[in-house]
N, C-alpha and C positions, 0 to 999 in steps of 0.2 A: 744550569747548575752553577752555583757560586763556589769558587775554590778558595777565595781570599781568607775567610775565617780559619780554615784548616791550616793554610800556609802560615798565617800570622801566629798561630799557636805554637808552631815549631820554630819560627824566627826568634821568639822570645826565650827559647831554651839556649842558654849560653854557658851553662855550668860545665858541660862536657865539650872537649875539643876534638871528638871523633869527627873525621871528615871522610865520608865514603866516596871513593872514586870508582867510576864505572869499570868493573872488571879488573881493578887493580888493588883492591883491598883497602886498608885503613891507615891513617896516620896514627901513631902511637898515642895512648891515652895521656891527656894533659899536655900534648905537644902541638902547639898551634903552627900550622904550616905557613912558611913564608911564600911570597909570590912565586919564587923560582921553584920551590918544592912542589907547589900545586901544579905548575906547568909540567914538571917532570913526571909527576904521578899520572896526569891525564894524557900526557903525550902531546900536548899542544904547545906550539911555539909562540902563539899570540895571546895577549892578555884579554880576558873576558871584558865585554862592554855591555851596557844596557841600551836597548833600542825599543822604539815604539812597535807594538804588534801591528803589522800592516793589515789593512782591510782585506787584501787578497790572500791572507793566510786563513782560508775558509774554515779549516779544521778547528781553529782555536779562537773563535770569536765569542764575546760575552762570557768570559771565564772569571771575571771578578778582579782582574788587574790589567793594566794597559801597557806595561813594559816587560820585555823578556830578556833573558840572558843569551848572549851570542859570543862564542860558540855554544850551541845548546848541548843537552846531555847525550845526544847521539853523534856528537862530533861534527855537526854541520857548521861550517865556518862562515857561510854567507846566507843572507836572508833568502836569496834566490834558490839556494839548495834546500833550505828548510821548506819553502813553499812547494817546490817540485816534488820532494820526497813525501810530503804530508798529503798530497792529493790522492795518493793510492789508498789512503786510510779513511777518506771521507765516507765511502760507501758503508763502512763498518758502523758508522753512527746511524745511518738510515734504517738499518734493520733492527736496532734497539735490542741487541743480543745481551747487553749488560748495562745497567744504569750508570756504572762508573767508567765506561769506555772513554768518554771525553776527558775526564779527570786524569786517567792513566796516560793517555796519549799526549795530552798537552803538558803534562809534567815533564815530558821528555822533549817534545818538539818546541815548546815555548815556555821553558822554566821561568818562574818568577825571578826578578833581579833582586839579589840580596847584598847586604853590606859585606865587605871583606872577601868578595869573590866566593862566597859560600855557596855550595851546591846541596840541594835537597832532592834526593831521588824518591821515586814511589816505593812504598814498602813492598816486600816480596809477596805479602798476602794480597795486596791490591792487584798486583800483576797476575797472581794465580787465580784470583776470583774472576777477573776479566777474561783471562785465557780459558778457564773452565766453562765460562758462559758462552764464549764465541767459537771455541775450537770444535764444538760439537758438529756444527755445519761443515767445517773444514774437513774433519775426519771422515765425514760421509763420503768424501771424494778423495781420501787418502792424502791429504795435505796436512802438514804440521804447522804449529805455531812458529813464526819466523825466529831464527836464531838471534837476530838483532835485538829482540825484546825477550830473550830467554829469562825466565823468572829467577833462576838461581844467581843471576848477576846483580840482583838488587838486595839491599839490606833487609834483615829480618826485623820484626816489629819491636825488638828491644832497643834498636838504634833510632836515631832521629831520621824520620822518613815520612812520606805522605801516605796516610791510611785511606782505606775506602770510606765512602760516605753513605752507601746504600745499606738498608737493613739486610742482615744476613739471611739467605735462603739457599736451599739446595741448588747447585749449578744447573741441574736438569730442568728446573722450573723456568729458566730464562728462555728456553727454546721450545717448551711445551705449552699448550693452551692453559691459561690460568682460569678459564671459565669455559662453559660449554658453547659460548657464542663467539669463539675465536674467529670463525670464518667471516663474520660481519663486523668484527671490532678491530680488525687489523689496520695499521696505518697504510695509506696508499701512496707511499713514497716510491720514487723510481726504483730503488733497490728492492723494496718489498714486492713490487709488481713483477720484476724480473725473476726474483727468487721463487715466487709462487708459480709463475709461468713454468719454470723448469721442474717444479714438483707436480705439475698437473698434466693430464693427458687430454683434457677438454677445456678450452677457453672460449667463451661466447659473450657477445654483446646482446643484451636482452632488455625487455621492459617487464616489470613485475606486476602481478595482479593481486595476489593475496597470499596468506600463509595459514596453515592449519597444523594441528598435531595429529600424528599417526604412529602408533606403536612405539612411543617414546621419542620419535624423531620430529623435527620441525620440517614440514613439507612446504616448499616454495613453489607457487604456481606462476608460470611465466606466460607472456602473450605469445601468440602464434609466430610472429615475425622474429627471427633470430639471425644473427650474423656470426658465422663461425670464424674464429681466429686461429684455433688449434683443435685438431681432432678429426678423426675419420669416421663419422657417424653416417649410417644409411639414412635415407629419407624417412623411413619408418621410425628409426631411433630418434631422429631429430623431432619428429612430430609428437612422439610420446614421451619425450625427455622430461623427467621429473627431478629437479634439484632438491636435495635434502641436507639438513644439518643433523648429522647423526647424534643421537642422545641429547638433542636440543629442545626437548619438550618444554622445559622451563626457561628457555632462552629468551632474554629480553633484547631483541634486535631492533635498534632504532630505525633502520631502513624499512622494516616491515610494519612499523607502527605509525609512520608518517602518512598524513592524508595526501601529500603531494607525490608519494612514491610512484604511483601509476603513470605519472607524466614524465618521469626521469628515465634515462637509460642507465644500465648497469653493466659492469664487467663481472662475470662470475667464472671461477676456476675450480676444477675438481677432478675426481677420478670416478670411473664407472664401477658400480658394485656388481656382484653376481646376479642381483635381482634386476639389473638394468636401470638403476637409479644413479643420478649424479651426486656423489658425496662431495659437498662443497668444502674447500679449504680456504677460499678467499672470495669475498664479494665487496664491491665498492661502487659508488656512483661514478658515472663516466665524467671525468673532469676535463678541463680545458687548459690546465696549467702546463708549463713547459716540460716538467719531468714526466707527467702522465702521458702527454702526447709523444714524447721521445720514446718512452717504453713501448707504447702501442705500435709506433712506427717500426721499431726493431722486431716486434713480434710478427707483424705482417710481412716483414722481409724474410722471415723464416729463421728464427733463432734456433741454433743447434746446441743442445745441452749434452754434449758428448764428453770431450776430454780436454779441450784447450782452455787456458786461462786467458781472460780478457780484461783489459783495463777499461772499465766503463767510465771511469773518471775523466779520461781524456779521449776515449774512443779509439785507442790504438791496440793492435794485437801485441801480445807480449812474447818474449823469448822464454820458452820453457826448457832451455837446454840443460838445466840442472837436473832434468829427469823427473821432476815432480817431487813431492814429498817434502823436501827441505829447500824452501825458496831462498834465493840470494846466496847460494853456496859459494859462488865465485865473485860475489859483489864486494866492493870496498866496505869497510866498517860503517854502519849507519845507513846503508843503502837498502832499499827494498824495491824489487821490480814492480812495475805497474801491473797491478792485478786486481781483479774484482774480489774483494774480501768476502762478500756475502754469498755469492753463488760461484764457486770456483770452477765450475765446469761449463758455464754458458759461453759458447762461441758466438759472437755477434757477426752478422754478415756485413762487415765493414770492409771496403776495399783497402 
């Protein structure tokens, strides 16, 4: 996603001298702030500077501009702090819960460098749109949108700010299947694998034979040899296991139409129905890339999807001393604990 055209459109607006400061309000209309006024308003004692966006700032690569403002809009004063704090948000991009997630986060972590130390914040509507798209998964496990990016801190759309770029759609659409083939059309990122593992009671490595339609469902026939990764099925249940994509009779699944499908291994995930069928929520070819192998390795070690928050981004367990719900309650301004944003309850078996 390219952000530069949106930013340039707002840089050209110079008629108004409103200057929004994070959490501190506005400079009066027509009153251009001096350098010392800007410092007092933001609470910063150092003058902003422009620096090149480093390659190890993974969250904000290929965003349409090469230089960022430091301190950023979360009051991170050093690039090392920016990199460290941004790592905890990388997983959010992997699950694709909202198309403007990167735009929103990078407008804060790596804001574009403008003349006269000018700051442009994301619009409140952009924050609310991303929050509503991604918080659904968080609320499932009783966690809230972090206070450090609380949407009422940002300017409304009548002021100079960065708007969303995606076509408007109901927030619920971001986290619900947009077609009947969602099980076989999901991205197989590390985050998506872990998230769907925690949503499933059965995870298996299989090879596919064919597919057919039955009672409005797409039935997937698998070969006899199966490798259980998760699930407690009896020998009889394993032998008679029939994966289905519910209501997928008109589903166009590329995995099932390929001539080479029978030669490939697949990972399938789902939940057992009352009729003894496996209702699929995820299927993907068995890959050899680093993220896929890492996810499978963690699954085989025995992922526990109970109550702990885990930082998948750096493999460390996190302190949940805030009691859950409102993350970062005792943290300094602009700090977010290392936590896995996509599946908040997956505890990885990492020493």
